[in-house]
py3Dmol code that shows the C-alpha trace and the ligand (Angstrom):
import py3Dmol

protein = """\
ATOM      1  CA  UNK A   1     131.555 116.164 117.239  1.00  0.00           C
ATOM      2  CA  UNK A   2     130.307 113.021 115.465  1.00  0.00           C
ATOM      3  CA  UNK A   3     128.034 110.857 117.640  1.00  0.00           C
ATOM      4  CA  UNK A   4     129.348 107.452 118.719  1.00  0.00           C
ATOM      5  CA  UNK A   5     128.053 105.037 116.057  1.00  0.00           C
ATOM      6  CA  UNK A   6     128.518 101.808 118.041  1.00  0.00           C
ATOM      7  CA  UNK A   7     124.900 101.547 119.321  1.00  0.00           C
ATOM      8  CA  UNK A   8     122.370  99.880 117.015  1.00  0.00           C
ATOM      9  CA  UNK A   9     119.164 101.929 116.864  1.00  0.00           C
ATOM     10  CA  UNK A  10     117.177 100.043 114.258  1.00  0.00           C
ATOM     11  CA  UNK A  11     117.754  96.666 112.660  1.00  0.00           C
ATOM     12  CA  UNK A  12     116.134  94.714 109.842  1.00  0.00           C
ATOM     13  CA  UNK A  13     116.559  90.978 110.205  1.00  0.00           C
ATOM     14  CA  UNK A  14     115.687  88.957 107.049  1.00  0.00           C
ATOM     15  CA  UNK A  15     112.677  91.210 106.396  1.00  0.00           C
ATOM     16  CA  UNK A  16     110.312  90.455 103.509  1.00  0.00           C
ATOM     17  CA  UNK A  17     107.145  92.324 102.612  1.00  0.00           C
ATOM     18  CA  UNK A  18     104.438  91.040 100.316  1.00  0.00           C
ATOM     19  CA  UNK A  19     101.181  92.695  99.328  1.00  0.00           C
ATOM     20  CA  UNK A  20      98.190  90.884  97.843  1.00  0.00           C
ATOM     21  CA  UNK A  21      97.136  92.595  94.619  1.00  0.00           C
ATOM     22  CA  UNK A  22      94.145  92.238  92.350  1.00  0.00           C
ATOM     23  CA  UNK A  23      91.770  89.363  92.962  1.00  0.00           C
ATOM     24  CA  UNK A  24      88.028  89.407  92.601  1.00  0.00           C
ATOM     25  CA  UNK A  25      85.089  87.233  91.811  1.00  0.00           C
ATOM     26  CA  UNK A  26      86.773  85.383  88.948  1.00  0.00           C
ATOM     27  CA  UNK A  27      90.487  85.925  89.565  1.00  0.00           C
ATOM     28  CA  UNK A  28      92.955  85.085  92.302  1.00  0.00           C
ATOM     29  CA  UNK A  29      94.953  87.765  94.070  1.00  0.00           C
ATOM     30  CA  UNK A  30      98.666  87.769  93.265  1.00  0.00           C
ATOM     31  CA  UNK A  31     101.474  88.474  95.725  1.00  0.00           C
ATOM     32  CA  UNK A  32     103.625  91.521  95.056  1.00  0.00           C
ATOM     33  CA  UNK A  33     107.050  91.065  96.631  1.00  0.00           C
ATOM     34  CA  UNK A  34     107.925  94.623  97.638  1.00  0.00           C
ATOM     35  CA  UNK A  35     110.955  93.552  99.725  1.00  0.00           C
ATOM     36  CA  UNK A  36     112.722  90.227 100.074  1.00  0.00           C
ATOM     37  CA  UNK A  37     115.175  89.107 102.738  1.00  0.00           C
ATOM     38  CA  UNK A  38     116.535  92.526 103.715  1.00  0.00           C
ATOM     39  CA  UNK A  39     119.011  92.705 106.621  1.00  0.00           C
ATOM     40  CA  UNK A  40     120.919  95.757 107.870  1.00  0.00           C
ATOM     41  CA  UNK A  41     121.496  97.850 110.982  1.00  0.00           C
ATOM     42  CA  UNK A  42     121.155 101.584 111.498  1.00  0.00           C
ATOM     43  CA  UNK A  43     123.618 102.830 114.090  1.00  0.00           C
ATOM     44  CA  UNK A  44     123.271 105.779 116.440  1.00  0.00           C
ATOM     45  CA  UNK A  45     124.201 109.014 114.684  1.00  0.00           C
ATOM     46  CA  UNK A  46     124.472 107.301 111.309  1.00  0.00           C
ATOM     47  CA  UNK A  47     122.971 108.489 108.029  1.00  0.00           C
ATOM     48  CA  UNK A  48     122.108 105.433 105.954  1.00  0.00           C
ATOM     49  CA  UNK A  49     121.205 106.093 102.330  1.00  0.00           C
ATOM     50  CA  UNK A  50     118.654 103.877 100.582  1.00  0.00           C
ATOM     51  CA  UNK A  51     118.797 104.229  96.829  1.00  0.00           C
ATOM     52  CA  UNK A  52     117.138 102.632  93.796  1.00  0.00           C
ATOM     53  CA  UNK A  53     114.734 103.301  90.942  1.00  0.00           C
ATOM     54  CA  UNK A  54     111.027 103.725  91.592  1.00  0.00           C
ATOM     55  CA  UNK A  55     109.480 100.356  92.391  1.00  0.00           C
ATOM     56  CA  UNK A  56     112.642  99.179  94.159  1.00  0.00           C
ATOM     57  CA  UNK A  57     110.951  99.034  97.594  1.00  0.00           C
ATOM     58  CA  UNK A  58     112.589 102.131  99.145  1.00  0.00           C
ATOM     59  CA  UNK A  59     109.380 103.646 100.517  1.00  0.00           C
ATOM     60  CA  UNK A  60     108.148 100.263 101.803  1.00  0.00           C
ATOM     61  CA  UNK A  61     111.417  99.966 103.714  1.00  0.00           C
ATOM     62  CA  UNK A  62     110.801 103.440 105.205  1.00  0.00           C
ATOM     63  CA  UNK A  63     107.270 102.503 106.276  1.00  0.00           C
ATOM     64  CA  UNK A  64     108.505  99.297 107.920  1.00  0.00           C
ATOM     65  CA  UNK A  65     111.158 101.305 109.804  1.00  0.00           C
ATOM     66  CA  UNK A  66     108.399 103.583 111.168  1.00  0.00           C
ATOM     67  CA  UNK A  67     106.090 100.652 111.909  1.00  0.00           C
ATOM     68  CA  UNK A  68     103.500 101.971 109.502  1.00  0.00           C
ATOM     69  CA  UNK A  69     103.629  98.424 108.122  1.00  0.00           C
ATOM     70  CA  UNK A  70     104.393  95.066 109.747  1.00  0.00           C
ATOM     71  CA  UNK A  71     106.704  92.762 107.774  1.00  0.00           C
ATOM     72  CA  UNK A  72     105.332  89.580 106.179  1.00  0.00           C
ATOM     73  CA  UNK A  73     108.484  87.754 107.348  1.00  0.00           C
ATOM     74  CA  UNK A  74     111.458  88.699 109.500  1.00  0.00           C
ATOM     75  CA  UNK A  75     111.782  91.311 112.240  1.00  0.00           C
ATOM     76  CA  UNK A  76     112.336  95.043 112.492  1.00  0.00           C
ATOM     77  CA  UNK A  77     113.801  96.014 115.876  1.00  0.00           C
ATOM     78  CA  UNK A  78     114.235  99.360 117.607  1.00  0.00           C
ATOM     79  CA  UNK A  79     116.968  99.182 120.255  1.00  0.00           C
ATOM     80  CA  UNK A  80     116.715  95.367 120.170  1.00  0.00           C
ATOM     81  CA  UNK A  81     112.915  95.331 120.733  1.00  0.00           C
ATOM     82  CA  UNK A  82     110.688  93.912 118.004  1.00  0.00           C
ATOM     83  CA  UNK A  83     108.472  96.715 116.623  1.00  0.00           C
ATOM     84  CA  UNK A  84     105.610  94.206 116.281  1.00  0.00           C
ATOM     85  CA  UNK A  85     105.469  93.859 120.104  1.00  0.00           C
ATOM     86  CA  UNK A  86     104.673  97.545 120.730  1.00  0.00           C
ATOM     87  CA  UNK A  87     101.067  98.228 121.765  1.00  0.00           C
ATOM     88  CA  UNK A  88      99.032 101.021 123.367  1.00  0.00           C
ATOM     89  CA  UNK A  89     101.079 103.575 125.333  1.00  0.00           C
ATOM     90  CA  UNK A  90     104.372 101.913 124.369  1.00  0.00           C
ATOM     91  CA  UNK A  91     103.445 102.246 120.669  1.00  0.00           C
ATOM     92  CA  UNK A  92     102.520 105.908 121.168  1.00  0.00           C
ATOM     93  CA  UNK A  93     105.915 106.517 122.812  1.00  0.00           C
ATOM     94  CA  UNK A  94     107.607 104.636 119.947  1.00  0.00           C
ATOM     95  CA  UNK A  95     105.944 106.962 117.419  1.00  0.00           C
ATOM     96  CA  UNK A  96     107.760 109.879 119.133  1.00  0.00           C
ATOM     97  CA  UNK A  97     111.129 108.130 118.713  1.00  0.00           C
ATOM     98  CA  UNK A  98     110.634 107.372 115.002  1.00  0.00           C
ATOM     99  CA  UNK A  99     109.618 110.296 112.816  1.00  0.00           C
ATOM    100  CA  UNK A 100     109.225 110.969 109.111  1.00  0.00           C
ATOM    101  CA  UNK A 101     110.287 113.881 106.892  1.00  0.00           C
ATOM    102  CA  UNK A 102     107.977 113.930 103.877  1.00  0.00           C
ATOM    103  CA  UNK A 103     108.903 114.690 100.285  1.00  0.00           C
ATOM    104  CA  UNK A 104     106.353 117.384  99.562  1.00  0.00           C
ATOM    105  CA  UNK A 105     106.098 120.156 102.173  1.00  0.00           C
ATOM    106  CA  UNK A 106     102.939 121.459 100.478  1.00  0.00           C
ATOM    107  CA  UNK A 107     100.997 118.335 101.376  1.00  0.00           C
ATOM    108  CA  UNK A 108     102.830 117.766 104.689  1.00  0.00           C
ATOM    109  CA  UNK A 109     101.778 121.183 106.073  1.00  0.00           C
ATOM    110  CA  UNK A 110      98.183 122.318 106.523  1.00  0.00           C
ATOM    111  CA  UNK A 111      97.853 125.500 104.454  1.00  0.00           C
ATOM    112  CA  UNK A 112      95.208 126.877 106.829  1.00  0.00           C
ATOM    113  CA  UNK A 113      97.461 126.730 109.865  1.00  0.00           C
ATOM    114  CA  UNK A 114     100.201 129.208 110.767  1.00  0.00           C
ATOM    115  CA  UNK A 115     103.694 127.811 111.257  1.00  0.00           C
ATOM    116  CA  UNK A 116     103.212 128.203 115.022  1.00  0.00           C
ATOM    117  CA  UNK A 117     100.043 126.081 114.858  1.00  0.00           C
ATOM    118  CA  UNK A 118     101.750 123.480 112.643  1.00  0.00           C
ATOM    119  CA  UNK A 119     104.571 123.105 115.183  1.00  0.00           C
ATOM    120  CA  UNK A 120     102.291 123.262 118.237  1.00  0.00           C
ATOM    121  CA  UNK A 121     100.033 120.455 116.968  1.00  0.00           C
ATOM    122  CA  UNK A 122     102.326 117.456 117.776  1.00  0.00           C
ATOM    123  CA  UNK A 123     103.183 118.995 121.175  1.00  0.00           C
ATOM    124  CA  UNK A 124      99.484 119.302 122.007  1.00  0.00           C
ATOM    125  CA  UNK A 125      98.647 115.808 120.745  1.00  0.00           C
ATOM    126  CA  UNK A 126     101.331 114.321 122.981  1.00  0.00           C
ATOM    127  CA  UNK A 127     100.592 116.717 125.906  1.00  0.00           C
ATOM    128  CA  UNK A 128     104.090 118.191 125.968  1.00  0.00           C
ATOM    129  CA  UNK A 129     104.199 121.131 128.410  1.00  0.00           C
ATOM    130  CA  UNK A 130     101.993 124.145 129.053  1.00  0.00           C
ATOM    131  CA  UNK A 131     101.111 126.635 126.319  1.00  0.00           C
ATOM    132  CA  UNK A 132     103.971 128.895 127.379  1.00  0.00           C
ATOM    133  CA  UNK A 133     106.423 125.977 127.423  1.00  0.00           C
ATOM    134  CA  UNK A 134     105.214 124.922 123.970  1.00  0.00           C
ATOM    135  CA  UNK A 135     105.893 128.430 122.686  1.00  0.00           C
ATOM    136  CA  UNK A 136     109.466 128.245 124.016  1.00  0.00           C
ATOM    137  CA  UNK A 137     109.812 124.855 122.331  1.00  0.00           C
ATOM    138  CA  UNK A 138     108.498 126.196 119.011  1.00  0.00           C
ATOM    139  CA  UNK A 139     111.114 128.980 119.133  1.00  0.00           C
ATOM    140  CA  UNK A 140     113.818 126.382 119.846  1.00  0.00           C
ATOM    141  CA  UNK A 141     112.661 124.239 116.918  1.00  0.00           C
ATOM    142  CA  UNK A 142     112.686 127.181 114.513  1.00  0.00           C
ATOM    143  CA  UNK A 143     116.179 128.110 115.677  1.00  0.00           C
ATOM    144  CA  UNK A 144     117.334 124.489 115.185  1.00  0.00           C
ATOM    145  CA  UNK A 145     116.287 124.555 111.527  1.00  0.00           C
ATOM    146  CA  UNK A 146     117.581 128.078 110.879  1.00  0.00           C
ATOM    147  CA  UNK A 147     114.290 129.993 110.747  1.00  0.00           C
ATOM    148  CA  UNK A 148     113.570 133.262 112.614  1.00  0.00           C
ATOM    149  CA  UNK A 149     110.857 133.628 115.288  1.00  0.00           C
ATOM    150  CA  UNK A 150     108.936 135.819 112.841  1.00  0.00           C
ATOM    151  CA  UNK A 151     108.147 132.680 110.764  1.00  0.00           C
ATOM    152  CA  UNK A 152     105.659 131.628 113.472  1.00  0.00           C
ATOM    153  CA  UNK A 153     102.971 134.056 112.329  1.00  0.00           C
ATOM    154  CA  UNK A 154     103.238 133.114 108.669  1.00  0.00           C
ATOM    155  CA  UNK A 155     101.308 130.583 106.596  1.00  0.00           C
ATOM    156  CA  UNK A 156     103.049 127.886 104.515  1.00  0.00           C
ATOM    157  CA  UNK A 157     102.207 129.645 101.197  1.00  0.00           C
ATOM    158  CA  UNK A 158     104.153 132.708 102.415  1.00  0.00           C
ATOM    159  CA  UNK A 159     107.377 130.679 102.679  1.00  0.00           C
ATOM    160  CA  UNK A 160     109.795 129.477  99.988  1.00  0.00           C
ATOM    161  CA  UNK A 161     110.119 125.734  99.201  1.00  0.00           C
ATOM    162  CA  UNK A 162     113.305 125.469 101.279  1.00  0.00           C
ATOM    163  CA  UNK A 163     111.739 127.301 104.249  1.00  0.00           C
ATOM    164  CA  UNK A 164     108.691 125.020 104.113  1.00  0.00           C
ATOM    165  CA  UNK A 165     110.924 121.939 104.162  1.00  0.00           C
ATOM    166  CA  UNK A 166     112.730 123.401 107.206  1.00  0.00           C
ATOM    167  CA  UNK A 167     109.325 123.646 108.934  1.00  0.00           C
ATOM    168  CA  UNK A 168     108.571 120.005 107.999  1.00  0.00           C
ATOM    169  CA  UNK A 169     111.902 119.000 109.579  1.00  0.00           C
ATOM    170  CA  UNK A 170     111.176 121.129 112.680  1.00  0.00           C
ATOM    171  CA  UNK A 171     107.803 119.403 113.020  1.00  0.00           C
ATOM    172  CA  UNK A 172     109.458 115.977 112.740  1.00  0.00           C
ATOM    173  CA  UNK A 173     111.856 117.035 115.530  1.00  0.00           C
ATOM    174  CA  UNK A 174     109.119 118.371 117.840  1.00  0.00           C
ATOM    175  CA  UNK A 175     108.770 115.096 119.780  1.00  0.00           C
ATOM    176  CA  UNK A 176     112.548 114.689 120.137  1.00  0.00           C
ATOM    177  CA  UNK A 177     112.933 111.566 117.964  1.00  0.00           C
ATOM    178  CA  UNK A 178     116.110 109.509 117.807  1.00  0.00           C
ATOM    179  CA  UNK A 179     115.475 108.170 114.277  1.00  0.00           C
ATOM    180  CA  UNK A 180     114.309 110.135 111.226  1.00  0.00           C
ATOM    181  CA  UNK A 181     113.178 108.602 107.952  1.00  0.00           C
ATOM    182  CA  UNK A 182     113.555 111.162 105.159  1.00  0.00           C
ATOM    183  CA  UNK A 183     111.719 109.846 102.078  1.00  0.00           C
ATOM    184  CA  UNK A 184     112.854 111.811  98.989  1.00  0.00           C
ATOM    185  CA  UNK A 185     113.004 114.821 101.338  1.00  0.00           C
ATOM    186  CA  UNK A 186     114.959 117.002  98.916  1.00  0.00           C
ATOM    187  CA  UNK A 187     113.649 115.642  95.586  1.00  0.00           C
ATOM    188  CA  UNK A 188     111.217 118.539  95.061  1.00  0.00           C
ATOM    189  CA  UNK A 189     113.834 121.256  95.733  1.00  0.00           C
ATOM    190  CA  UNK A 190     116.147 123.034  93.316  1.00  0.00           C
ATOM    191  CA  UNK A 191     119.897 122.370  93.469  1.00  0.00           C
ATOM    192  CA  UNK A 192     120.998 125.204  95.804  1.00  0.00           C
ATOM    193  CA  UNK A 193     118.146 124.637  98.285  1.00  0.00           C
ATOM    194  CA  UNK A 194     118.797 120.892  98.120  1.00  0.00           C
ATOM    195  CA  UNK A 195     122.373 121.542  99.288  1.00  0.00           C
ATOM    196  CA  UNK A 196     121.134 123.750 102.158  1.00  0.00           C
ATOM    197  CA  UNK A 197     118.679 121.110 103.400  1.00  0.00           C
ATOM    198  CA  UNK A 198     121.223 118.276 103.182  1.00  0.00           C
ATOM    199  CA  UNK A 199     123.697 120.453 105.148  1.00  0.00           C
ATOM    200  CA  UNK A 200     120.956 121.055 107.710  1.00  0.00           C
ATOM    201  CA  UNK A 201     120.421 117.278 108.097  1.00  0.00           C
ATOM    202  CA  UNK A 202     124.176 116.809 108.633  1.00  0.00           C
ATOM    203  CA  UNK A 203     124.188 119.583 111.235  1.00  0.00           C
ATOM    204  CA  UNK A 204     121.167 118.110 113.055  1.00  0.00           C
ATOM    205  CA  UNK A 205     122.751 114.668 113.111  1.00  0.00           C
ATOM    206  CA  UNK A 206     125.810 116.134 114.821  1.00  0.00           C
ATOM    207  CA  UNK A 207     123.908 118.379 117.253  1.00  0.00           C
ATOM    208  CA  UNK A 208     121.186 115.897 118.237  1.00  0.00           C
ATOM    209  CA  UNK A 209     122.875 112.535 117.592  1.00  0.00           C
ATOM    210  CA  UNK A 210     120.054 111.602 115.198  1.00  0.00           C
ATOM    211  CA  UNK A 211     120.089 108.438 113.127  1.00  0.00           C
ATOM    212  CA  UNK A 212     118.668 109.022 109.650  1.00  0.00           C
ATOM    213  CA  UNK A 213     117.433 106.750 106.872  1.00  0.00           C
ATOM    214  CA  UNK A 214     117.755 108.938 103.788  1.00  0.00           C
ATOM    215  CA  UNK A 215     115.706 107.537 100.899  1.00  0.00           C
ATOM    216  CA  UNK A 216     116.471 108.852  97.428  1.00  0.00           C
ATOM    217  CA  UNK A 217     116.807 107.898  93.778  1.00  0.00           C
ATOM    218  CA  UNK A 218     119.852 110.214  93.517  1.00  0.00           C
ATOM    219  CA  UNK A 219     122.967 108.071  94.064  1.00  0.00           C
ATOM    220  CA  UNK A 220     125.570 110.897  93.860  1.00  0.00           C
ATOM    221  CA  UNK A 221     123.658 112.887  96.509  1.00  0.00           C
ATOM    222  CA  UNK A 222     123.287 109.827  98.744  1.00  0.00           C
ATOM    223  CA  UNK A 223     126.957 108.953  98.325  1.00  0.00           C
ATOM    224  CA  UNK A 224     127.981 112.469  99.440  1.00  0.00           C
ATOM    225  CA  UNK A 225     125.579 112.782 102.382  1.00  0.00           C
ATOM    226  CA  UNK A 226     125.429 109.291 103.876  1.00  0.00           C
ATOM    227  CA  UNK A 227     127.828 107.177 105.932  1.00  0.00           C
ATOM    228  CA  UNK A 228     126.677 103.953 104.272  1.00  0.00           C
ATOM    229  CA  UNK A 229     124.542 103.228 101.240  1.00  0.00           C
ATOM    230  CA  UNK A 230     122.060 100.401 100.644  1.00  0.00           C
ATOM    231  CA  UNK A 231     121.169  99.814  96.993  1.00  0.00           C
ATOM    232  CA  UNK A 232     117.789  98.190  96.252  1.00  0.00           C
ATOM    233  CA  UNK A 233     116.469  96.709  93.012  1.00  0.00           C
ATOM    234  CA  UNK A 234     113.038  95.067  92.761  1.00  0.00           C
ATOM    235  CA  UNK A 235     112.929  94.742  96.544  1.00  0.00           C
ATOM    236  CA  UNK A 236     116.296  92.963  96.808  1.00  0.00           C
ATOM    237  CA  UNK A 237     119.421  94.283  98.440  1.00  0.00           C
ATOM    238  CA  UNK A 238     122.032  94.554  95.697  1.00  0.00           C
ATOM    239  CA  UNK A 239     124.848  96.244  97.600  1.00  0.00           C
ATOM    240  CA  UNK A 240     125.470  97.650 101.098  1.00  0.00           C
ATOM    241  CA  UNK A 241     128.668  99.625 101.426  1.00  0.00           C
ATOM    242  CA  UNK A 242     130.418 102.455 103.250  1.00  0.00           C
ATOM    243  CA  UNK A 243     129.971 105.634 101.186  1.00  0.00           C
ATOM    244  CA  UNK A 244     133.696 105.864 100.363  1.00  0.00           C
ATOM    245  CA  UNK A 245     133.533 102.425  98.707  1.00  0.00           C
ATOM    246  CA  UNK A 246     130.982 103.780  96.216  1.00  0.00           C
ATOM    247  CA  UNK A 247     133.056 106.799  95.183  1.00  0.00           C
ATOM    248  CA  UNK A 248     134.510 104.850  92.258  1.00  0.00           C
ATOM    249  CA  UNK A 249     131.135 103.445  91.161  1.00  0.00           C
ATOM    250  CA  UNK A 250     130.598 100.510  93.539  1.00  0.00           C
ATOM    251  CA  UNK A 251     130.993  96.801  92.821  1.00  0.00           C
ATOM    252  CA  UNK A 252     127.513  95.619  91.847  1.00  0.00           C
ATOM    253  CA  UNK A 253     126.668  96.092  88.125  1.00  0.00           C
ATOM    254  CA  UNK A 254     123.376  97.767  89.110  1.00  0.00           C
ATOM    255  CA  UNK A 255     125.122 100.289  91.405  1.00  0.00           C
ATOM    256  CA  UNK A 256     127.612 100.982  88.608  1.00  0.00           C
ATOM    257  CA  UNK A 257     124.763 101.524  86.151  1.00  0.00           C
ATOM    258  CA  UNK A 258     122.924 103.872  88.528  1.00  0.00           C
ATOM    259  CA  UNK A 259     126.098 105.828  89.138  1.00  0.00           C
ATOM    260  CA  UNK A 260     126.985 106.202  85.474  1.00  0.00           C
ATOM    261  CA  UNK A 261     123.473 107.117  84.407  1.00  0.00           C
ATOM    262  CA  UNK A 262     123.427 109.993  86.911  1.00  0.00           C
ATOM    263  CA  UNK A 263     123.677 113.577  85.596  1.00  0.00           C
ATOM    264  CA  UNK A 264     127.092 113.965  87.275  1.00  0.00           C
ATOM    265  CA  UNK A 265     128.669 111.196  85.261  1.00  0.00           C
ATOM    266  CA  UNK A 266     131.068 111.866  82.424  1.00  0.00           C
ATOM    267  CA  UNK A 267     128.805 111.869  79.290  1.00  0.00           C
ATOM    268  CA  UNK A 268     131.223 109.746  77.236  1.00  0.00           C
ATOM    269  CA  UNK A 269     131.297 107.163  80.050  1.00  0.00           C
ATOM    270  CA  UNK A 270     127.494 107.369  80.270  1.00  0.00           C
ATOM    271  CA  UNK A 271     127.200 106.383  76.589  1.00  0.00           C
ATOM    272  CA  UNK A 272     129.580 103.450  77.080  1.00  0.00           C
ATOM    273  CA  UNK A 273     127.581 102.093  79.983  1.00  0.00           C
ATOM    274  CA  UNK A 274     124.073 102.613  78.693  1.00  0.00           C
ATOM    275  CA  UNK A 275     123.868  98.916  77.893  1.00  0.00           C
ATOM    276  CA  UNK A 276     124.351  98.113  81.576  1.00  0.00           C
ATOM    277  CA  UNK A 277     120.882  99.302  82.474  1.00  0.00           C
ATOM    278  CA  UNK A 278     119.023  98.896  79.209  1.00  0.00           C
ATOM    279  CA  UNK A 279     115.333  98.088  79.230  1.00  0.00           C
ATOM    280  CA  UNK A 280     112.508  98.607  81.675  1.00  0.00           C
ATOM    281  CA  UNK A 281     112.443  97.506  85.280  1.00  0.00           C
ATOM    282  CA  UNK A 282     110.439  94.211  85.328  1.00  0.00           C
ATOM    283  CA  UNK A 283     107.103  94.019  87.118  1.00  0.00           C
ATOM    284  CA  UNK A 284     107.429  93.212  90.836  1.00  0.00           C
ATOM    285  CA  UNK A 285     104.396  90.947  90.282  1.00  0.00           C
ATOM    286  CA  UNK A 286     106.570  88.725  88.130  1.00  0.00           C
ATOM    287  CA  UNK A 287     110.220  89.206  89.130  1.00  0.00           C
ATOM    288  CA  UNK A 288     112.757  87.380  86.920  1.00  0.00           C
ATOM    289  CA  UNK A 289     114.157  84.102  88.269  1.00  0.00           C
ATOM    290  CA  UNK A 290     117.777  83.885  89.423  1.00  0.00           C
ATOM    291  CA  UNK A 291     119.325  87.323  89.851  1.00  0.00           C
ATOM    292  CA  UNK A 292     116.418  89.779  89.428  1.00  0.00           C
ATOM    293  CA  UNK A 293     118.762  92.172  87.582  1.00  0.00           C
ATOM    294  CA  UNK A 294     119.852  89.608  84.950  1.00  0.00           C
ATOM    295  CA  UNK A 295     117.375  90.851  82.305  1.00  0.00           C
ATOM    296  CA  UNK A 296     119.150  94.232  82.247  1.00  0.00           C
ATOM    297  CA  UNK A 297     122.717  93.304  83.180  1.00  0.00           C
ATOM    298  CA  UNK A 298     125.347  93.379  80.447  1.00  0.00           C
ATOM    299  CA  UNK A 299     127.711  91.369  82.652  1.00  0.00           C
ATOM    300  CA  UNK A 300     125.269  88.484  83.271  1.00  0.00           C
ATOM    301  CA  UNK A 301     126.693  84.954  83.406  1.00  0.00           C
ATOM    302  CA  UNK A 302     124.740  81.779  82.413  1.00  0.00           C
ATOM    303  CA  UNK A 303     124.049  80.982  86.083  1.00  0.00           C
ATOM    304  CA  UNK A 304     122.499  84.443  86.702  1.00  0.00           C
ATOM    305  CA  UNK A 305     119.174  83.554  85.027  1.00  0.00           C
ATOM    306  CA  UNK A 306     118.835  80.373  87.069  1.00  0.00           C
ATOM    307  CA  UNK A 307     120.082  80.849  90.615  1.00  0.00           C
ATOM    308  CA  UNK A 308     119.878  83.789  92.991  1.00  0.00           C
ATOM    309  CA  UNK A 309     123.351  85.057  93.896  1.00  0.00           C
ATOM    310  CA  UNK A 310     124.444  84.731  97.529  1.00  0.00           C
ATOM    311  CA  UNK A 311     125.396  87.713  99.719  1.00  0.00           C
ATOM    312  CA  UNK A 312     129.158  88.070  99.549  1.00  0.00           C
ATOM    313  CA  UNK A 313     131.231  90.267 101.866  1.00  0.00           C
ATOM    314  CA  UNK A 314     133.884  91.567  99.490  1.00  0.00           C
ATOM    315  CA  UNK A 315     135.544  93.507 102.331  1.00  0.00           C
ATOM    316  CA  UNK A 316     134.540  94.316 105.944  1.00  0.00           C
ATOM    317  CA  UNK A 317     131.141  96.056 105.871  1.00  0.00           C
ATOM    318  CA  UNK A 318     130.809  95.785 102.076  1.00  0.00           C
ATOM    319  CA  UNK A 319     128.153  93.279 100.977  1.00  0.00           C
ATOM    320  CA  UNK A 320     127.353  92.529  97.330  1.00  0.00           C
ATOM    321  CA  UNK A 321     124.771  90.120  95.868  1.00  0.00           C
ATOM    322  CA  UNK A 322     126.338  89.151  92.571  1.00  0.00           C
ATOM    323  CA  UNK A 323     127.802  85.980  91.065  1.00  0.00           C
ATOM    324  CA  UNK A 324     130.775  88.009  89.742  1.00  0.00           C
ATOM    325  CA  UNK A 325     132.221  88.019  93.261  1.00  0.00           C
ATOM    326  CA  UNK A 326     131.735  84.340  93.999  1.00  0.00           C
ATOM    327  CA  UNK A 327     134.903  82.155  93.859  1.00  0.00           C
ATOM    328  CA  UNK A 328     135.130  80.501  90.395  1.00  0.00           C
ATOM    329  CA  UNK A 329     134.778  76.876  91.630  1.00  0.00           C
ATOM    330  CA  UNK A 330     131.307  77.534  93.085  1.00  0.00           C
ATOM    331  CA  UNK A 331     130.171  79.225  89.864  1.00  0.00           C
ATOM    332  CA  UNK A 332     130.265  75.918  87.977  1.00  0.00           C
ATOM    333  CA  UNK A 333     127.653  74.195  90.124  1.00  0.00           C
ATOM    334  CA  UNK A 334     124.546  76.482  90.056  1.00  0.00           C
TER     335      UNK A 334
END
"""
ligand_1 = """\
8
SF4
Fe 124.605 90.786 86.698
Fe 124.734 88.177 87.317
Fe 125.714 89.963 89.019
Fe 123.094 89.725 88.635
S 124.447 88.177 89.506
S 124.245 91.609 88.719
S 122.985 89.297 86.454
S 126.464 89.543 86.936
"""
view = py3Dmol.view(width=600, height=400)
view.addModel(protein, "pdb")
view.setStyle({"model": 0}, {"cartoon": {"style": "trace"}})
view.addModel(ligand_1, "xyz")
view.setStyle({"model": 1}, {"stick": {}})
view.zoomTo()
view.show()
């Protein structure tokens, strides 16, 4: 049964993140705007996809959700409490609630530890149960991710890529989190294993009521797996929509370009739309004025290079930042 999605687990409220880069004896440091003015909610039992090219701010968003970073502006809240207010024991307890599934199982798992040791480590660090109780818990975790008890005695190099990623997921579940951030968690896997791991995430969401932020550059995969999809470009939210609304390509020109440049797209359509996403992604150190996508957008209007588009709700729950959806009378003024 699908978990009730009415409770808000995590929320971003006008969050911006800047990093100072460069700087030295003879030069000033320059701000890099990794994220700007991002707002959304993650509901209980929801899988929210975050998609965009590299440099779009996806991983920064994941780190903010886990409180590995504090935002430069705005607030990130877990169950209505500002993450920045957590300290000491409360912060340690928060770390159990928010867990990460890493992209590369080879670097996420210590090759010198058996799978039992890998899974016992977080339980020991957080003093969860006696040794015997931990062993029972390790067996439960392996069963949850579809691995046999016999995997306990093995080392990571003795497992396949898919099995290793199952162990990484089991380890993330060891402290019974309510929110998982999966950052490119299936990017390193081949197609059939990718499908198995995404099915496993769906199963775990239903069995445990987990909320998941699924970060990926693969829009068709995200559209299939996730309940809602947030599209990022140069740290700005371009579109936030229920997954069904993206089945026909989405409304924002950048979402459309991502969709049509994917390997699943009809090749003839791909050729037609190449112009939509021509050119390189600009440097986040010097983002274009106006709409940050205007330098690559074949649908750009004169106002796009001058003024940032507002967030427009084109239908309930479907937000787009694009002048194309603004009523015509307000287009004349910017
Ligand atoms: Fe393209 Fe203008 Fe929309 Fe930006 S605001 S995506 S440049 S049409």
